[in-house]
N, C-alpha and C positions, 0 to 999 in steps of 0.2 A: 381502480385506482390503486398505484403502486404505493404502499406505505402510505395509507391514511393518516392525517393529521392526529386523529384520536389513539392509534396507536403507536405512533411513532414522533415523538415530542422533536427530534432533531433529524433533518435529513441531510445526506450528501449528495448531490449530483454530479456526476464527471461527465464532460462532454468532449467526444473526441473531434479533431482538427478536421475528418471528412464533414463532419455534421455542419461545424459553425464556418468552414470555409469552402469555396466552390472550387473547382479544378483549374481555374483560372486565378486563384487566390484572392477573391474578394469575399467580404463578408457575406453569409446567409441572413442579412438582416428581418427578412419578413419572418423566418421561421425561428429566429433567435427572438423575435418580440412574441413570438407566441410562447416561448419557453419562459419569457419574463412575466407573460401573463397567468400563465400557470403557477408561477412563484408567487406573484401576489395575491392569487385566490389563497394558495396555502398557507401564506401568512395571515390572512384574513380569518381562516380556520384554526389560527393558533401554532401552526407549523413553524418552527425556524429552519431555514433551509440556507446551506452554504454551497457554493459552486466550484468545483475544480475545473477549469477550462484551458483545454488546448488551444492552438492556434496561433500563437504569436512568432514560431518559426517561419509557419505558412504564409502567415501576413506580412511577416518583415521581409521573405524571400522575395515576394511580388514586388514592394516599395523599391528593393534593392537591385532589382533583376538579376537574382542569383540561380545559379542552375538546380536541378536535382530539388527543388523546393526549398533549397538551403540547406540540405542535407550531404553537400559533397564533400564537406570536412567539417571537422569540429570548429575551425575558425570562422568558417561560413555561418554554421549553426548558430554560434553566440553572437556572431553581429546582425544575424536575422532576428534572432529572440530579442536582442536590446532595443532592435529599432520596430518591431512586431507588437511588443509588450505594450507601449504606449498606444498605438491604435487598439489595442485589445480592451484594454482597461477603459479608453474610451467609448468605445462601443457598448461594453457592459452599463456603464454608469447612466449611457442615455437611454437603453431600452428599459432598466431597471428604475431609472426617474421617472419614464413615461408611465410608470403603472404606481407612481407615489413611493418608490422603495430607493433607498440609499445603499450606494455599494463602497466596497471598502477593497482594496487590493493588498493581497499579501502573496508574498515570494519567498518561497522555503528551499533550501540546499537538502540535500540528503542526511548531512551531519546535524540540520536543525533539528530533523526528529528521530535521530539515532543517538545523539547526546542527551542523557537523561534531564540535566538542567535545561537546555534549550528546549527540549519536548515540554517540560512543564511551563516554559514561557511561552511557548506556541500555545498551549492550551488553553492558558489564562486570558490571552490575546482573543482565541476564538470565541472562547465563554462570554467574556464582555460584549464585544460585537454583536454576538446573536442575540443575547438578553436586551441589547439597545434595540432590536427591532432591523439590523442592518444585514446586508447580505454579502459576506465574504466571497470574493471572487480569487480563487488560489491556484497559483501555477508554480511549476519548479523554476527555479532562478537559472534558465539555461544559458543566461548571457555569463557567467561565471562557473558553471558546472562541467565537470572534465568527464571522461569514458569511466575513470575509475571511481568519481564520487558523485554520482547521480542516480536519482531512481532511473531513469530511462524510459518510463512511461507513465502515463498520468492514472492508468487503473490503481496499480500500488498505491501511489501519492495518495488516492481517494481513500483508499483504506486505511492508510495512517491518520490522515486528515480525521476521518470517523473515530478512530480510537480517542486521539488527542480532544475531539470535540464532544466526546459521551455521546455520540449519536446512535440511534437504533436500527438505521438503515442506510444503506447505499444504493444508489441506481448507476450503472453504467449504461449511459446511453450510447451506441456505437452503430457498425454499419450491419450488424447481424442481430437477429431477435433471440440469442441464446446459445447455449450449448448444445451441439448434436453429437451423435454416436461416431462419427466420422466427419471428414471434410463435409460442408452441406452440399457442396458443387458434385459429389460423388451420388449416383444413383442409390435409392435405397436410404438415402441418410434420415435418421429420425431424430426429431428434436425433443430434448430432455427439459421437463416441466419442472422437477423441483429435485434438487441434490440435498439429501440429510447428511452425507459425510464425504468429506473429498478424501477417496482413496486412491490405488494405482490405476484403479480401473477408469475413474474419473479422468484422473489426468491423462492417460493414453489418448483421451478422446480430443486433447487441444489441438489446435492446429495454430502453426506459428506465425502464418501469412496477416497481414493486415488488407483488407481487398482495396483500399483507396491508395495505398501506396503514400500516404502521405503521414499518416499515424505512425509511432513507433511500437505500439502494442499490438499483441495479437491474443488469443486465445489462451494461449499459456500464462500470459502475464494478467489476465483477468481471472482464471482459476488461482494464481498466487495472489489477487487481491482478496478474493472471496474469502481464502484461507486465513489472511490476515484480520479480515472485519470479524470473520464469523468466531476466530479465537478472541475477539475482544466482544462478544455478545452482541454484533451488529448483523443482522439479515443484509444479503448484498443481492441485487437483480442486475442481470445483464439483459438489457432490452433494446428493440430497435429504435433509433432517433428520425427512420425516414417516414414518418408521419406526422402531420401537423397536432400540435399542442400534444408531446408525447406523455407529459406527467398527469395529463387528466385523460388518457384515452386508455381502454381496456384492451392492451394488446397482447399479443402472447409474447412470454419471456422465460427466463429460467432463474428460479430462485434457490440461492444456496443458505441453507437455513444456518443459524447462528447457534455456538453452543453455549451450554449455560455459563453464563459468567464467570470469569477468572479475576483473580484481584488485579487493579489497573498495574501494580508493577509487573505480574507476571505476563497480562497481555501485551503491555510493552515490550517484553522479552519476546515474547511469541512472534510480534509483528516487526521485530527488526530484520535488515536486509543485510547488515554487516556484521560480521563477527573477527576478532585480532585475533584468534586460535582455533585450534581444536585439540579436544583430547579423544583418543581411541580407547574403549573398553572392552572389556571380554564380557563373555556370554553371562556369566553370573552378577556381573555389576549391572548390565543392562535389565537382567529379571529385578534386581533390587530396586533400580531406579522407578520400574513400572511398578512397583508396591509401595512408593512413596518414599524410599531411602535417600540421604545424602549419596553423594560420590565420592567415595575411598581412594585413596592413591592406590591402594592394592589391586583394585580393579581396571587401573588406567595401564595400558600395553603401549601409547604413543601419544607423544605432546608435539604438536607443531605450531608455527606462528611466532611471533613476539608480540608478547603482551603484558602489563602489570596487574596488580592485584585489584580487582572491582570492573575489569574488562570483559566484555561478553565474549564467550567459547561457546562454540557448537561441540556437542556431545555426539559423538557417532559409536554405533555398536559394532561388532566384529566384521558385519559385509559391507562397511564402509557407510550404511545410511544414518545421515542424522536423525538422531531420537529425541534429545532434548538441546536446549540451550540454557546457560547460566551464567552468575558471574563469578571470575575465578577468585579463588581465596590466596593463590600465591602468583609472584611474577612467572614468566617462563622459565629462567634459569632454576627456580627451585621445584618448579613442576617437574621438569626433566630428573631433577636429582632424586626425588622421591616416588617416582613413579614405579608400580609395581611394590612397593614396600610396605609393610605391616607398620602398626602405628611405632612400636618399640624402635625399630630400625631408621625412623624418620629424623629423630632429634640428632642422632649422630650425622646423618648425612647434611642435617640444615646448619646445625651449629647452634640451633634455639629450638623452643617448645615447639612442637607441630602444631596447627589449627585442626579443629575437627573433623574436617572434611576439604577434599579439592574444589568441589562446588557443593555449598549447602542446599539441603531442597528446599530452605523458605527463598533463595536466589537463584531458581532452577523451575523451568515449565517444560513440560513434554510436549513434542510435536507429533 
């Protein structure tokens, strides 16, 4: 059993479109009833479970007769999501209700989990529902999401939900049983059972395709989700849903092992998917950050983006790779004015006494 209740008090289960909806756009109700039975068994054992469920666009596209599964245009996807979400929530309420469980629907946008105050509100709602014994069923609000402001896949949404809910484990049920060292369709592909650290070699194994054609995620999004979950102290497993009762079956999977917990604020920063700007720094500053220092203006070589004090910034090393993320101590104009300057020269450039750092170490997380 993945993430037994005794070791994982809270679990997030993500279910992909290809598992929940058949190629004709109908709900795979018998399979879904098995998932509900698994959740009920875990609830009786003391585990709190929330579900991140895809399928609204696929269901809505069938009801509206839209081409390409409702993904021919953004407008089609929004219409399909608005129509399909009603059907999706009804099915979940029915299958969970048959097991004596109450379902709750939560629709979120990217901003709900990227904006700190709204993130805390979502966290409080999840906590209350789970403590009441309710099973939250969560999905991105695709009826209002746009290409510019959206998660785009429910893998990363599940990881962010796990962070907000304080979950110790995430299971991504998908059309594949885990990570392989190359595309599993290729000869000689080897399954990876356990990943202790996500590095460049692991990222190179990802394949961007979704075998079903219905989903929006691929292995790239799953590894991104694992990085978010692990940074928040949650283990993440990628497992196949092409079995009955996948949450109670000891099937092959890939486990991404969690890091030792960061503070809640730093975990939120690490898991963020959007940044308002970027600071590029020199090699000396990059080394100082690795040693636990704050980012000083003297080590900044370039500033890009439009941002205010308190906005999230990416911090990139000389090679362009993002190595940290943090909250800006200055708006973009003042950041540009003092980049590369020592403290003594900053006051003249700003016209007021400078702050101690461009990004303080207490508001920064290394990636």
